[in-house]
C-alpha positions in Angstrom: 107.8 78.9 82.1 106.1 82.2 81.7 104.1 81.6 84.9 107.3 80.9 86.8 109.0 84.0 85.5 106.0 86.2 86.5 105.9 84.6 90.0 109.6 85.3 90.4 109.1 88.9 89.3 106.3 89.3 91.8 108.5 87.9 94.6 111.3 90.2 93.7 109.0 93.2 93.6 107.6 92.4 97.0 111.0 92.0 98.6 112.4 95.2 96.9 109.3 97.1 98.0 109.5 95.8 101.6 113.2 96.7 102.1 112.9 100.1 100.3 109.8 101.2 102.2 111.1 100.0 105.6 114.1 102.2 105.3 112.1 105.1 103.9 109.6 104.9 106.8 112.4 104.9 109.3 114.4 107.8 107.8 111.6 109.9 106.4 112.0 109.3 102.6 114.2 107.7 100.0 112.1 104.6 98.9 112.8 105.5 95.2 116.5 104.9 95.8 115.9 101.2 95.6 112.4 100.7 94.2 112.5 102.9 91.1 115.8 101.5 89.7 114.4 98.0 90.3 111.3 98.7 88.3 113.5 100.0 85.4 115.8 97.0 85.7 112.9 94.6 85.4 111.9 96.2 82.1 109.7 99.2 82.6 110.3 102.4 80.6 111.2 105.4 82.9 107.8 107.2 82.7 105.8 104.0 83.4 108.2 103.0 86.2 107.8 106.5 87.8 104.0 106.4 87.7 104.0 102.8 89.1 106.4 103.8 91.8 104.3 106.8 92.8 101.2 104.7 93.2 103.1 102.2 95.4 104.5 105.0 97.5 101.0 105.9 98.6 100.8 102.5 100.2 104.0 103.3 102.1 102.2 106.3 103.6 99.2 104.2 104.5 101.3 101.6 106.3 103.3 104.3 108.1 100.1 106.2 109.0 98.6 103.2 110.6 101.5 103.2 113.1 102.1 106.9 113.5 98.4 107.9 114.0 98.3 105.6 117.1 100.8 108.0 118.7 98.6 111.1 118.0 101.7 113.2 117.3 100.1 115.2 114.4 98.4 118.6 114.8 95.4 118.7 112.4 95.7 122.4 111.5 99.4 122.1 110.8 98.8 118.9 108.8 96.2 120.7 106.6 98.7 123.6 106.1 101.3 121.1 104.8 98.7 119.6 102.4 97.5 122.9 101.1 101.0 124.2 100.5 102.4 121.1 98.8 99.7 119.5 96.7 99.5 122.3 94.1 103.3 122.0 93.6 103.0 118.2 93.3 100.4 118.5 90.5 102.4 121.1 88.7 105.6 119.1 88.9 103.9 115.8 87.8 102.4 117.7 84.8 105.8 118.9 83.7 108.0 115.8 84.2 106.8 113.8 81.2 108.0 116.4 78.8 111.0 118.1 80.5 114.5 116.7 80.3 115.8 116.4 83.9 119.4 115.3 83.8 120.8 118.6 85.0 118.1 118.9 87.7 118.9 115.4 88.9 122.6 116.2 89.3 121.8 119.5 91.1 119.3 117.8 93.3 121.7 115.0 94.0 124.4 117.4 95.2 121.8 119.2 97.3 120.5 116.0 98.8 124.0 114.9 99.9 124.5 118.3 101.4 121.4 117.8 103.6 123.0 114.7 105.1 126.3 116.4 105.6 124.6 119.4 107.2 122.6 117.2 109.6 125.8 115.3 110.5 127.7 118.5 111.2 125.0 119.7 113.6 124.8 117.0 116.3 121.8 118.5 118.1 119.7 119.1 115.0 116.2 117.6 115.3 116.8 115.9 118.6 114.4 118.2 120.5 110.9 119.5 119.6 111.2 123.3 119.6 108.3 124.8 117.6 109.0 128.2 115.9 107.9 130.4 113.0 104.2 129.8 113.8 103.2 133.4 112.9 101.8 134.7 109.5 105.2 135.4 108.0 106.6 132.1 109.2 103.7 130.2 107.6 104.1 132.2 104.4 107.8 131.3 104.1 107.3 127.8 105.3 104.4 127.2 102.8 106.5 128.6 100.0 109.2 126.1 100.8 106.7 123.3 100.9 105.3 124.3 97.5 108.7 124.2 95.9 109.4 120.8 97.5 106.0 119.7 96.1 107.1 120.5 92.6 110.2 118.4 93.1 108.1 115.6 94.6 105.8 115.5 91.6 108.6 115.7 89.0 111.5 113.8 90.4 111.8 110.2 91.4 113.3 109.9 94.9 114.4 111.7 97.9 112.0 114.6 98.1 110.4 113.3 101.3 113.8 113.9 102.8 113.5 117.5 101.9 110.2 117.8 103.6 111.6 116.2 106.7 114.6 118.5 107.0 112.5 121.6 106.1 110.0 120.9 108.9 112.9 120.5 111.3 114.9 123.6 110.2 112.0 126.0 109.7 109.3 124.9 112.1 111.5 123.4 114.8 110.1 119.8 114.8 112.2 116.9 116.0 113.1 114.1 113.7 110.3 111.7 114.9 107.5 114.3 114.5 108.9 115.5 111.1 109.1 111.9 109.8 105.6 111.3 110.9 104.3 114.3 109.0 106.3 113.4 106.0 105.1 109.8 105.8 101.5 110.5 106.5 101.0 113.6 104.4 103.6 113.3 101.7 103.3 109.6 101.5 99.6 109.4 101.2 98.4 112.8 99.9 101.3 114.3 98.0 102.3 111.0 96.4 98.6 110.3 95.8 98.2 113.5 93.9 101.3 112.8 91.8 100.2 109.3 91.1 96.8 110.5 89.9 98.4 113.1 87.6 101.0 110.7 86.2 98.3 108.0 85.8 96.1 110.4 83.9 98.9 111.7 81.7 101.0 108.5 81.4 100.7 104.7 82.1 100.9 102.5 85.1 101.9 98.8 85.2 98.8 97.6 87.1 99.9 93.9 87.2 102.9 94.8 89.2 101.1 96.8 91.8 99.8 94.1 94.2 103.3 92.9 95.2 104.5 96.5 95.4 101.6 97.6 97.5 101.9 94.7 99.9 105.6 95.4 100.4 105.0 99.1 100.8 102.3 98.8 103.4 104.2 96.2 105.5 107.6 98.0 105.1 106.0 101.3 106.0 104.4 100.0 109.1 107.6 98.2 110.3 109.8 101.2 109.5 107.4 103.6 111.3 107.3 101.3 114.4 111.1 101.2 114.5 111.3 105.0 114.2 108.9 105.4 117.2 110.7 102.8 119.3 114.3 103.8 118.6 113.8 107.6 118.8 115.3 110.7 117.3 119.0 109.9 117.5 118.7 106.7 115.4 116.3 108.4 113.0 118.8 111.2 112.5 121.6 108.8 111.7 119.4 106.9 109.3 118.4 110.2 107.6 122.0 111.2 107.1 122.9 107.8 105.5 119.8 107.8 103.3 120.3 111.3 102.0 123.9 110.6 100.9 122.9 107.4 99.2 119.9 109.0 97.4 122.1 112.0 96.4 124.7 109.6 94.9 122.0 107.7 93.1 120.6 110.8 91.5 124.0 112.0 90.4 125.0 108.6 88.9 121.5 107.8 87.3 
């Protein structure tokens, strides 16, 4: 009986991870909307569920990277800039979350996340064309500061912060949705989430026995979602982004 129950849990974990990460890879974030509540529902305490989710999110980045890197859409210097700006914030945020009550922050972040989707919807042309800007010293300074703040949120909160990176790259640096999502999934998915997972794993606990199913679902979902984003283009990604931001925001508010 125990074996059957564990097998059922593993199947549920795989399916939840596959669906959550497919949509996340397509829209540029939001896997935690489905995956984290599922881990808590299946019996994990919040801190262990968060750490386990962060580790699984790295596999999303790996799966999406395998598809996006084939397109050669990433500029290496710009990618390194995103990493250097965000990772210190991620480590700081992950170090704080295990001891800081975050209910007010969740509600505020939920409202802000919903506003991102509404803002994108109200601007029909946003992110449909690649128009690089703010690539001077001041532009990188402001842009890096924004990424550092988002990094703190990424390390300390559960879902949706990849969506902030996507919209920030579009608004400040002029990327289109397809390129912004590629940077988010490859750099945030693998390196930012990897830094957060290491920090949370060191300070807290991870449910290692649940990771195989989550990792398989994350890699496969990430690859399929990234493929759909590349094939379907900016307009579909933009619509998916707007829907996911509203759903993530509502989830944060009602959590």
